[in-house]
DRENMI-258286 format. One record per residue (C-alpha): x negated, y, z negated. Coordinates in steps of 0.1 Angstrom, whole numbers, plus 5000, padded with zeros to 4 digits. Layout:
BEGIN
XYZ...
This chain:
BEGIN
534651205046534951325007533251695006531751744970531852134963528752254954528252314914527252634897523952584880523252234896520652074922521451894951519351854981522151775004520951405011523951204998527651295001528351655023528551945001530952255005528752574993531952734986530553094998533153355007531953555037529753845043528054045066524653905060523653555055520053425047519353065048515652925036514452605020512252824998513452874961511253124956512153304986515753274978514953404941513153744953515853814978518653784951516054014928516254264955519954244959520654274923518254574919520354794948523654614940523854464977527454294978527254255014524753925013524653555009522153315005521952955011519452685005519252495035518552175018521952185003522752195045521451875058524751665063526451785094529551795079528152015050526752275081530052235100531952345067529552625060529852765092533652755097534252915058530753165059528653185092531153235120532153535101528753695093527653975117523753825110522453505102518553475095517153085089513953015080512852695098509652545084508752295108510452455139514152375156513651975150513452035112517552135114518152115151522152035139522152385122520552555148522852425172525952545151524352915149523752895187527552805191528253085166526353345187528053265215531653215200531453445176529353735181527053635153523453795157521153485149517453525139515653175138512553285122509453055116509152905074505453025076502953275094502653085125504653185153507252965171508353085209511352845209512652985179512253335188513453235223516553095208517153405187519753675195517953965177515754195195511854095198511154415179513754345151512553955152509154045143509854285114512654065097509853785098506954015087509354105055509353745043505953675054504353955032506753865009506654054973509554304958509054594980509154395013511854205001514054544999512854635030514154345046517654385031517554705044516154575076518854335078521854645073520254805100520254515126524054485117524654855120522954875152520355105142516255065145514254915119512055175110510255025081507254845086506354525060503354625035500454385037499954215004496654054994497053675007494753544982493453674948492653594910495453624888493253834869494853884840495053514827491153474832489453464796487053224778483853214760480453204777479552854783482652694782483652484811486152634839488952474855490052644889493952674895495152704929498652774935501052954962501353324966505253284968505253194930503653514925505653714947509153604933508053604896507853254889504553204874505753034843503952644848500652854857500653084826501752774803498752614821496452844818497152834775496852494774493552494791492352764767493752594739491352314748488252534752488552564791488452874807491152904835490653024866494053094885493853184919496753214943496853164978499053195010497752855025494752595024494552665062494553045060491353205066491653495042492453255014489852985022487253275019488953434986488453074970485053044982483753384970485353314936484252944935480853114941481153344914482453094888481852734899484552544883483952164868487452104880489952194902493652204895495852234927499552304931499852334965500852084989500251925022496551865033493852065056492851705071495351515090495351115088493450975119491551285126488151385119488051515082488051895076486351975044488252255022487552524999488152354971485852074973482852314978481252314945481651904939484052004916486951674911490351794928493551724906496851734923499651924901502851904912505552164905508651904915511352014941513751824913515251904875513951764851516951564840516851384875513351314866513651194832516150934843514450864880512450484880510850704911509950994893509651224928511851234955510551124991510151525001507951574973506151194979505051335012504251685006502451704971501151314968500751115003499251435020497251594994495351224991493951305029492051565012490751354985492951524956493651304927497451294914497951404880501451494867504551704876504051954851507552124860511052094875513352344890516352474870519552624885520852704854521653084866523953124896523753424910527553564916526953844937524853664962526753344957523753114955522252884925518853074918516252804913512852854892510452654881510352534845507252374828507752094805504952114777504151754773503351754808501452044811499351934778498651584799497051784827495251994808494051724785492951524818490951814833489251864800488051514800486951564837485051854827483551664799482451394822480751634844478851834818477651524796474051404798474351064817472250904790474850984765478150914786480150604775481350414804483450134799483949854827486849624825487149304847490149164856491148844846494248624858495048354855494148424818491548114823487848114815487347984850488948294868487148604848486248904870488848884893488449104925489749014956486948954983484549074959482048884937482749124907479849004885476949054905478649354917479049484880475349394876474649594905476449884891474549844858471249854878472550194893473550324862470350264847468350414874470350734873469650764835472650564822472150414786472850034800470549834777469249514788470849474823471749074827469448914856472548824877476148784876476348444862474348564833476748834826479848604825477848384804477548674778481248724783482348394773480548374746483048644730486548634729488648594762492048574767491348194768490148204735488748404704487748104680484147994676483448324696480948594691483048894680481349194689483949484689486849514670489449774655490949744624494649744615494550084602492950214630495250084655498450184638496950534634496950584669499850354678502050544653501350874674502550684707506450794715508950614693510650454724507250284734506850184696510650024693510149834725506549684715507549554681511049444694509349224715505949144702506849164666504049314642500749324651499149084629501348824648498848914683496248634696493548874694494348974655492148804635490948874597492549194594491649304626491749294668488749104683488249314718486649094748484449354750480149354753477849614748475049724769473149984753476150294754478150104782480549824775481649554800484749384791487949164802490949324801493649154782496348954797499849154799501948854776503548624797500748374790502148414754505848304765505648194800509548104798509748474792509148574826512248474837514048714822511148994814510349174849509749484829508049304801506049554781502649514770501649284734499849484703496149314715496849504750497349834733494549744707492149724739492450074755493250224722489750124714488250264744489750604743489850664703486850474688484450424715485050754732485150654767483950944790485350744823486550394822486150174856488249884867486049694889487349524917491149484928493449464910493949444872497549494853497249834840498950014870501649784872503049824836506449914835507250294838507950554871506450464903505150854904504951174881504850944850506451054819504850984782507050674779505550524811503450274796500450334821500250654803500850564773498050254771495750444791496050834786494351094801490950954809488350994841489650674859487050514888488350244905486050044934488949864956488349674985488949895016491549675035494149725006495450055007498749974991497549824957494850074955497150344961499350254934496350304907495950634923499550754921500050584886496950594870495250914885492450674898489550784920489050494949485550394955486750154984484149874991483349635024485349345031483548995030481748925060483748715086482548485108483848215131484847855116483247665143483647295140482247015114482546675103485546475119486546755136483246795152483346415161486846435176485946725198482746545214485246215218487646445235485146585259484046235262487946155270488046375297484546365311485445955316489046055335489145875368486145685363486345385337490145325330488945085301486645315284489445575287491545345268489445295243488745655235492045735236492845455212489745585185490945925192494145885180493645675151491345925137493546185142496245975122493845885100493246245086496846385090495646625121498446445139500746655115499046955115498246955152502046935160501646585175504946405173505346015171507446025205504546215225502946025250499345965248498346235270500346485258498846435224495546455232496046815254497946945218494946815201492446965221494547295221494247265181490447225175489647525202491847715177490247615145487047665159487448005170489548115137487848415118486948285078484948485054481348405052480848425015481848764991481249124990478649204965479349604954476349794970474949544987475449475027475649145045471949105064470948855092473348635107476248745082475649125096475649015134478548805125480749085108479549315134480649105162484449075142484649435141484049485179486449195188489449365186489849695209489450015189491750345197492450365231490650045237488850195268485150225274483050205244486450165224487149815245486449445232483249345234484648985242487049145269483849365285481349055288484448845304484849145329481049195338481048805345484048775364485348525347489148625355490848575322491448735287489748565258491648715233494848665252494948265270495647955265492047745252493447445261493847535299491547395319488747625333488847735371486648015370482948065374480347945350477848185350474248025347473348255313476148145298476047805308472647775291473847935261474947575244474547275252478547145250480947105280482547385298485747235305488447465291489047825283488447745251485147665259484548005276485548155247482847995227480248105252481348465249481248445215477948275215476548555238478148845221476448755188473148725208473649075220474749205187471449065171469249175200468248815211469548905243468849215261472149415281471349435314472249755333474849605356476949465330478449835327481449735303479349555278476949845279479650095271480549885240477149765228476150155227479150205206478249895184474549995181475150405176478150385151479950065143476749845130475150165111478550245095478149885078474749915071475050215050478050065029476149915001474450234991477450475001479350244973476850284949476450674956480250714953480450524922477550744905479451044920482650974902480550914870478851244872482751384872482151534911484551514941483851184959484651194996488151065010488450825039491150625055492150275046492849935065491349625078488149725098488449405120491949485131490549755152489949985122485850035121486750405113487450315075483650255073481450315055482650235024481950434994485050664995488250764978490750615003494150745013496550555032499250685059501750955064504750785054507151015073505350855105506050505095507150295111504750445140505050415179502550095176503949995152507049965171505649785194503949525179506949455154509449465188507149235208506848995173510948995168511548885203508948615199510048485172513748495182512648265211510348025185513547985167515847925199512847665209513347495172516747485167518547525203520847815192520548175186519548285151522148465132520248555099516348575087515048705055511748905056509249005031508049375032504949465015504049815007500349745015500849575047502749825058500650095051497749905069499849875097501650155101504950005097505249655115507249465090510149765092509749755129510049395132513249425111514749715129514049515165515649225148519249405138518849565175517949935162515150175173513350465154513750795167510651015164509951375167508851485195505851705183505251565151505851215158507451135124510650925123513951125124516450875124517250575146519050465173521350145180520349935210523249785223523649405230523849445266520249615269519149365242520149075262520748845229522648885195521849105167519948885136521148975104517949075085517649045045514549245034512749145000510549434994507749474969507849704942505349934957507249914991509750074969507950324959506050424987508750405016512250535001512550675035512350375053514350185030517350445035516550425074516750015075519950075050521750315070521050135104522249805092525249965080525750165112525549815133528049685104530549925112530349845157533249655172531149375191531949025194531048795167528848595182526948915194527049105158526848835131525749155105529549295110530848955110529448905076530349235064533649265073534148895058532448995025534549315020537749125025536748875001535449144977538649384978540849074972539049004942539949324929537249574939537949894953537449934990534450184987532249994963533149664985531949825017528749934996528149604989528849395017526249635032523749555011520249415028517349565009516349374978513649394955512349444915514149594892513549944888510050014874509149674876506649464901506349124914508348834927508248634889506548314899502948374889503148324847505547994856502947834879499747934860501247884825503247524836505847694824508747504850510347194853511647174889512047364918515047504906513047684877511247894903514247984928515748114893512748324887512748444920516348564921516048704886513348934897514449014930518249064930518249454927519749654958518249934973519250165000520250535009522250534978521250264961518150264936518149924923521349824915521749504899523049284928522348924915525748784930525248974964521548844967522548494962525448554992522548705014519848405006522848135014523248275051519148285055518448025084514548135083512248275061509948525076506448635059503848825086500448875079498449155098494749035094492448755090490348935063492348705040494648405045497848295026495548045000493848364989496648494968499048434948501448704964502148434997503148184970505448424953507248604978507248325007507148034987509848194959512048294989512147985003512747794971515748024961517147974997516547564995518347584959521347794973521947655004520847234994518547275024515047405031515047695056512847725086509547915072507848135100504148215090503348505114499848625127499748985138496149015134495449135171498249395174498349315214499048935208501548845180501548455173504648315156503648005136505247795110504247795072503247425076500947555112499547805091498647615059497247355081495147575098493647725069492747375049491147275084489147585092488547785058488947555029487447225035484847385059481247355050480547695064483047835036481947635008478447695015479248095015481048084983478047874967476148154974478148354946477548094918480648134893482148374913482348134943483847804919486348044906487148104947487547744950489947694919491847944932492247824966493647504951495847694925497647824959497847544979499547364944502247644945502947614979503447264975505547324941507747624964508047464997506647125002504147255033501047115016501146745025498746475008496646455035495846835028495046764990493146464997490946685020490546934993489946654967487046474990485046854999485647014961485246724941484346404962481246594974478346524950476446824954479847064955480746924924477546954907477447294916480847404903479947204873476647384868478247734881481547754865482247424846485647564835486747644867486047244869488147184848490847374856490747224890491146884878493846984858495847134886495046824909496446624882499346824878500046794913499946414910502146384878504746634894504846404930503346644952500146454960499946064964496146014967494745844994491945734971493045494943490145624925491246014925493345974894490845814875487946094882490446374875491546244842487846204837487046554840489746654826488746454794485146544797
């Protein structure tokens, strides 16, 4: 392996190639990962001219070869090596083993000291110095400071000389006020700055000085406080006392990690004790040049320590204000001395943001300017106020009412959500400004005055793409007409389109499209003309946080910052989507106010399905009694099934015998009936009531929580156990004949026959609902049920009932400029009721532990089931799958997708024994696998790229390691493919190293700094001609390779090669709180991948859409299966339709959106068949009551729906069964 010589005056963390530090030998060597400690010791060595010392940063000694080289050149010749290990032996396991070998073979004295002030018995036992010397050395470093650093060097020399250490460490204050910077005028707002004592000890306080000065320049008094740790009692007491005396308006925290642990009970911190918001500032461990060149912004270590973990304590990420500089090489200790160097514009941004939060906190509610922004995509008037699972207009009205009651000037609040939408539609929207009432404008001069202050790069890019501001669609009569409406001092507006609607074809080539002038004008108006104290983006999700730029630690040339600036940002967001909400937190400094999911309910049965179920029951009842009646029933059933296309959806083949067909039908009807579907939408600030509350509560208790025992068991399983039914209602074949007992209380609960397992499940579900509602009292002898019901009544149901008020309290708390309580995120009905109540600033996961062991268990099981299903479908082992991995779903699940991918290739994560963090992987031998390996291509989302760099590297390294194995071709298609591709590439003149790198690429995603899959604008704006256009967009947007040593290399050719080999496209769905016809993401990624593979191979791949909603029971289905289930159980179900009809405009919006997503799946995969379109047409437009509802509440949606269905006909995606359908659609479109 090539060995890099460490460069003087440069930074590297040793993650890549092995490094030779090039140090000459010395008697004393000190290894530490703390730059401040190394700087302090170097200063002490310079002070006394100590030439017998070598210092090394352990982050440069990660690679085994780096360690071996340093030991051979330097370490083995030392007399004493002191190593500071934060995280114990496991943190640097290979290095510790090398040191112990040096002690045994070369007589080197070893002192393995904890990296903090917490004792580590294992490290002490492994050390070879005496216990007294060990303690003394450790305490000198724990106390820190110049004097103790000098004493530490003296003590090291004493150990080398064999003399006792006769000095003791001088205790330094663990925390205190950095008082010389505390100044300001009385009455000014106060900003506390919390930073590590180590900065003070090493004299590296330049970033703190710079921040204090910037705050003072803005009329804010800095309160700089140094601490040892937020877990240290003395530090906590010091902060609390200073906060009592000088209550801050805002807190700026520069320390890492978190006080609380994800998954454990929350521990409040001293930082939030006065209710001030806590902004996280980052002192980056990278250098400035690396940061500026990086699209990631921060390395994975900073992501964990300074971003993900602080979110657990409710801190709001601001910016990195300083970067490390290694411009001084200390010749005496032969080490780069790294210092923190502040960057002025980053410091100023944070100071501005802190001042704005303090201003928000101190302003009277009646004088505050709050802007509420509603998303709008597609950019049509039938789809205003987008918000996943949310009745956004009604929720906005609830927020306005709460603001009114809290003293905000909101003028005349609209009576309901529909009235709000009508008012907004009377003004400019993304669809039109002509003949609209223009209420708010910004003049060209006002716009230019601010635009011309933006970074030149931003100005040039916007002008290059969009030309002059006068060309913008929102520009009219010398000004920009803005989609805003004023209610008192409050604004409610429609977020402008990103620009793809202006030129849909541009989406082929511009995954990083810059926003147009009208977009910037909207936010410039809010910031500079309106003077917003805070901006609320209402509901998942807008487009601002997805603009081009860095993933983390944004710069002034990142578009989210350039557009939005330093403003308090509040974001109501659905609790089950941690990934996309986290994107807003990390790129837009958003305070999330999470909200409840829509109520869930059983799909039950209806219409023709109900008729079929009755006929099937009658058929089995007649079996053996009346052959002629049996034959007639069978004929009627199968004719009805084929008439409505149910044979296709139920998997009934033409060659199936009648009995087999009826068995499949029976199972399918049972499955549909028990599917979980949404019953309406959530209204922010309100909670479901009556049956909706009961149904949601039952759904929350259906899947086991925690360990799944006692009170945390499944309610349905507990009922089955108490009645000795002898089966698992969550894991059984519903079509199997029932051969268990039939307790009278369950028999009496409904009049239907009890013939199958599915009939037993239905009775259990009905019984559970009556227990939860209180209609049936729980008897003492039902002990298992009683335990679970006790938990439901004590915690689960009450946590739902308080969500509404908690959401309003949360958003008002944020508007008051105060700290919002953090809380976990996830899908509540997937065994996570701990995410309730809502109204909190949710956090995600500790990415270092992904995939978790729980996720691995599910991923492995799903991988094996997937392989079995493929073999059943194709009669041979699979060799190549392509899998979509989204950041959101992997945050919800702890890494199901990445675990499944590892299992498929035959690798397994390795977890640290104590922390349970993922530390590496092991390759599973094919003999243990019992099958060939499967080559896996991952298409990751942009957020997955941003949030999971370590997991990308883990998979990349595992694939390459497996590709290097010498195994039989049939057992290891990965190695076979890599070898062939490498040979082909070298044959074309590529050097061997580059050929190996390219042949190993298996992870692809969006262009660095960009997001998405590229199909949405083409579909929405009808900018495509045929499937080849959609395939091309998918490949253009997703052909960037990622890995341990690749950060988005353009690799179109390699991506195509991967897709050409794909036999099956795989998409996992981890919960039933949404479905694949709810969102554009599924058709863009799953459909786009399928279209690309089909275009490249000339044949469509198998598409598997897997159900991971019950972690103990993953289910493998084809996409066709899933679309049929969703259409039957949800889309055309009168129960769902009635549910959305409760929501007026937004309910019709949901129907139109479903039609769009169905159409897109038909366009990309052909999985939506004529009978699906027929059913939707009949349910939405053929039903007079539903059609009249849509026409009355959202006429634009009716028009858009008809246009989309007409487009399906025109493109040959749907041949209507009804001869009048085309005429009806034309009539609606022309109206």
